[in-house]
ZAMARGU-4260 file (C-alpha; in steps of 0.2 Angstrom, whole numbers, plus 5000, padded with zeros to 4 digits):
<rodrens>
0) 5496/5525/5881 | 5478/5517/5875 | 5464/5517/5889 | 5462/5500/5891 | 5460/5498/5911
5) 5472/5493/5924 | 5469/5475/5922 | 5473/5475/5905 | 5490/5483/5907 | 5495/5471/5922
10) 5490/5457/5910 | 5501/5463/5896 | 5514/5466/5912 | 5515/5448/5916 | 5513/5441/5899
15) 5532/5444/5899 | 5533/5431/5914 | 5519/5420/5906 | 5527/5419/5890 | 5544/5411/5896
20) 5553/5408/5880 | 5557/5422/5868 | 5546/5425/5853 | 5553/5418/5836 | 5543/5420/5821
25) 5540/5404/5811 | 5539/5403/5794 | 5526/5389/5790 | 5522/5382/5773 | 5505/5389/5768
30) 5495/5373/5764 | 5482/5386/5756 | 5491/5384/5739 | 5485/5370/5728 | 5497/5355/5727
35) 5495/5339/5715 | 5479/5328/5717 | 5473/5314/5707 | 5466/5328/5697 | 5481/5340/5696
40) 5476/5358/5693 | 5482/5366/5675 | 5480/5384/5671 | 5469/5388/5657 | 5464/5401/5648
45) 5453/5417/5656 | 5436/5414/5649 | 5423/5429/5651 | 5406/5422/5649 | 5391/5435/5648
50) 5376/5427/5651 | 5360/5436/5649 | 5353/5434/5667 | 5339/5444/5673 | 5328/5445/5689
55) 5315/5432/5682 | 5329/5419/5676 | 5347/5417/5685 | 5345/5431/5699 | 5344/5427/5717
60) 5348/5432/5734 | 5368/5431/5731 | 5377/5445/5725 | 5379/5434/5710 | 5369/5430/5691
65) 5369/5414/5681 | 5359/5410/5665 | 5351/5395/5666 | 5340/5386/5653 | 5324/5391/5649
70) 5318/5374/5652 | 5325/5372/5671 | 5315/5370/5685 | 5320/5380/5698 | 5321/5383/5716
75) 5328/5397/5727 | 5332/5397/5744 | 5341/5411/5755 | 5359/5411/5746 | 5356/5394/5737
80) 5349/5390/5720 | 5343/5373/5712 | 5341/5371/5696 | 5335/5355/5687 | 5335/5350/5670
85) 5332/5335/5659 | 5349/5332/5658 | 5359/5339/5674 | 5355/5346/5691 | 5363/5361/5698
90) 5366/5370/5715 | 5374/5386/5718 | 5378/5392/5735 | 5391/5402/5746 | 5401/5396/5759
95) 5414/5403/5771 | 5415/5391/5786 | 5420/5373/5788 | 5420/5366/5806 | 5420/5382/5814
100) 5435/5388/5804 | 5435/5402/5791 | 5437/5396/5771 | 5446/5410/5765 | 5446/5407/5745
105) 5446/5394/5732 | 5465/5389/5737 | 5458/5383/5754 | 5445/5371/5746 | 5459/5365/5734
110) 5470/5362/5749 | 5458/5351/5757 | 5452/5341/5742 | 5472/5338/5741 | 5472/5331/5759
115) 5466/5313/5757 | 5464/5312/5777 | 5451/5327/5775 | 5438/5321/5765 | 5425/5324/5777
120) 5427/5342/5778 | 5427/5343/5758 | 5411/5336/5759 | 5404/5347/5771 | 5411/5362/5761
125) 5404/5355/5744 | 5388/5349/5753 | 5391/5330/5747 | 5384/5316/5755 | 5398/5307/5744
130) 5409/5310/5729 | 5425/5303/5721 | 5437/5312/5709 | 5438/5306/5692 | 5454/5296/5689
135) 5468/5302/5679 | 5457/5319/5677 | 5464/5335/5677 | 5457/5350/5687 | 5457/5366/5678
140) 5462/5382/5687 | 5456/5398/5680 | 5465/5415/5684 | 5449/5424/5680 | 5431/5418/5677
145) 5421/5435/5675 | 5433/5443/5686 | 5434/5427/5699 | 5448/5416/5701 | 5443/5398/5701
150) 5445/5378/5699 | 5434/5366/5689 | 5435/5348/5698 | 5429/5333/5688 | 5421/5320/5698
155) 5418/5303/5693 | 5403/5300/5706 | 5393/5313/5718 | 5379/5310/5729 | 5369/5323/5734
160) 5354/5323/5748 | 5342/5335/5751 | 5334/5339/5769 | 5320/5327/5765 | 5331/5312/5759
165) 5329/5316/5740 | 5345/5312/5731 | 5353/5316/5715 | 5368/5304/5709 | 5380/5303/5694
170) 5396/5309/5688 | 5397/5328/5688 | 5409/5342/5693 | 5412/5356/5705 | 5417/5373/5702
175) 5423/5383/5716 | 5426/5402/5714 | 5433/5414/5726 | 5423/5428/5731 | 5430/5445/5724
180) 5438/5455/5736 | 5428/5444/5752 | 5430/5429/5763 | 5423/5412/5756 | 5419/5405/5741
185) 5404/5403/5727 | 5403/5385/5725 | 5392/5377/5708 | 5390/5358/5710 | 5384/5351/5693
190) 5378/5331/5693 | 5374/5324/5677 | 5359/5312/5671 | 5365/5297/5661 | 5350/5296/5650
195) 5356/5283/5639 | 5374/5285/5641 | 5376/5303/5640 | 5380/5306/5657 | 5400/5311/5654
200) 5408/5327/5655 | 5414/5326/5636 | 5396/5323/5630 | 5384/5337/5623 | 5375/5337/5641
205) 5390/5338/5650 | 5397/5352/5639 | 5380/5362/5642 | 5382/5359/5660 | 5398/5365/5663
210) 5396/5381/5652 | 5382/5384/5663 | 5391/5383/5678 | 5405/5392/5672 | 5395/5408/5669
215) 5393/5414/5686 | 5394/5433/5684 | 5396/5442/5703 | 5387/5460/5706 | 5393/5475/5714
220) 5392/5471/5733 | 5402/5478/5748 | 5413/5464/5757 | 5407/5456/5772 | 5426/5456/5779
225) 5442/5464/5780 | 5457/5451/5778 | 5472/5456/5787 | 5488/5446/5781 | 5504/5450/5788
230) 5516/5448/5802 | 5517/5451/5822 | 5529/5462/5829 | 5539/5445/5833 | 5538/5444/5815
235) 5526/5427/5816 | 5516/5428/5800 | 5496/5428/5805 | 5481/5429/5795 | 5463/5435/5802
240) 5447/5443/5795 | 5436/5454/5804 | 5418/5461/5799 | 5418/5477/5788 | 5416/5491/5799
245) 5417/5483/5816 | 5437/5489/5818 | 5442/5506/5816 | 5460/5500/5810 | 5474/5486/5816
250) 5486/5494/5827 | 5504/5488/5831 | 5505/5490/5850 | 5522/5485/5858 | 5522/5465/5856
255) 5505/5464/5851 | 5491/5470/5838 | 5477/5480/5845 | 5458/5481/5834 | 5450/5496/5842
260) 5432/5498/5843 | 5432/5515/5846 | 5444/5532/5843 | 5450/5532/5861 | 5452/5513/5859
265) 5443/5510/5878 | 5436/5493/5870 | 5443/5482/5857 | 5453/5467/5856 | 5471/5462/5858
270) 5480/5449/5850 | 5497/5443/5856 | 5507/5429/5852 | 5523/5420/5860 | 5532/5405/5861
275) 5533/5394/5876 | 5538/5378/5882 | 5531/5364/5872 | 5526/5356/5888 | 5514/5369/5895
280) 5495/5365/5888 | 5485/5381/5885 | 5474/5378/5900 | 5489/5378/5910 | 5496/5395/5903
285) 5479/5403/5905 | 5478/5396/5923 | 5495/5406/5925 | 5489/5421/5919 | 5474/5421/5931
290) 5483/5417/5945 | 5494/5433/5940 | 5480/5444/5939 | 5471/5438/5955 | 5467/5451/5968
295) 5451/5455/5980 | 5444/5464/5967 | 5444/5453/5951 | 5432/5439/5948 | 5435/5423/5936
300) 5423/5412/5928 | 5428/5393/5925 | 5440/5390/5911 | 5429/5382/5897 | 5436/5376/5880
305) 5429/5384/5863 | 5430/5379/5845 | 5438/5392/5833 | 5448/5389/5819 | 5459/5378/5832
310) 5454/5375/5851 | 5455/5390/5864 | 5453/5389/5881 | 5443/5403/5886 | 5439/5413/5903
315) 5429/5428/5907 | 5437/5440/5920 | 5427/5454/5928 | 5433/5469/5940 | 5426/5487/5943
320) 5436/5503/5938 | 5429/5519/5947 | 5409/5517/5944 | 5411/5506/5929 | 5409/5488/5928
325) 5423/5480/5917 | 5424/5464/5910 | 5437/5454/5899 | 5436/5438/5890 | 5453/5430/5887
330) 5455/5415/5873 | 5470/5405/5873 | 5477/5393/5861 | 5494/5383/5861 | 5501/5370/5847
335) 5511/5356/5851 | 5526/5367/5846 | 5523/5380/5860 | 5517/5393/5849 | 5501/5402/5860
340) 5490/5414/5854 | 5479/5426/5868 | 5464/5435/5861 | 5459/5447/5874 | 5442/5457/5872
345) 5441/5471/5883 | 5431/5485/5889 | 5415/5490/5899 | 5403/5474/5903 | 5390/5482/5891
350) 5404/5485/5878 | 5411/5468/5879 | 5394/5459/5878 | 5390/5470/5862 | 5407/5464/5855
355) 5407/5446/5857 | 5401/5444/5840 | 5419/5450/5835 | 5428/5439/5844 | 5420/5424/5838
360) 5425/5430/5821 | 5443/5432/5826 | 5443/5413/5833 | 5435/5406/5817 | 5449/5415/5806
365) 5463/5418/5814 | 5478/5406/5809 | 5498/5407/5810 | 5506/5406/5793
</rodrens>
């Protein structure tokens, strides 16, 4: 039995009462797979471009290189690069979050582009003020661009606005690369300058800009995150990420998953899934759990709403075990079908305080599949 404190053990016992309906795994459609859009992806050859990127021209704070024209005006920021030429504007950056949720890969971005209702999220990911996908055009899907999967999406109109209000507008394209072995994407925005009618993707300028954007080369770098994509003990599919090096392993422990931070599992995060009545809200479920655990030695905070990949109800539980001050942060989400997820960060008060960032990553990344 893992050493996780009496309150946590009680929590697991009352879960059988709290989660009244039998758990049943659901095989939901994975909407991260690209589907048809007005620019339907079509597989292409796998180009390998070998630009002569170097420290003076093409290397910046991201673990990638890109070869830029010698006449480009280049400006670098942390994990971003801007290149301006007489013919086109390029913006290269990294992204792994949209509205507090994880962007796992290039397919996540394409799934959002495919959904007409989520154009505001697409603008957020692509950092565009506005955009229109070129009508009747075809997005190109690449199995390997210098070892990275990606998509090239033509745009009939793009508007980028910087912090000072300066705008770049015109036809152009977006190249979305999946990060090799990590969470997130690299994005290259390309906006063409008309210059006498040469602002089309089929023009010489357009082809030059696309060729430059397809020249991104990844450098050796340790992955920032580990992705766990598997099934819960009740066979419900789940995907989540955690920081590389923060969790020893992912263990199956009865009906839950355990992510221990140390060898004796005295601190870590529990993940439990169960199926409830659809008419019980997450707040009601969490309140019922609190009522089951309440005694004279236990203190609870107020229930608050926190935003992760979905909305969670959160409460902090404090108690004493021997001479140790113990603490648990419970986060519970439940959807319209009654599918419920409980995350419990547990340990000493000091351990839990130092582990809150790990809990935030799980809230940010956990999704039922």
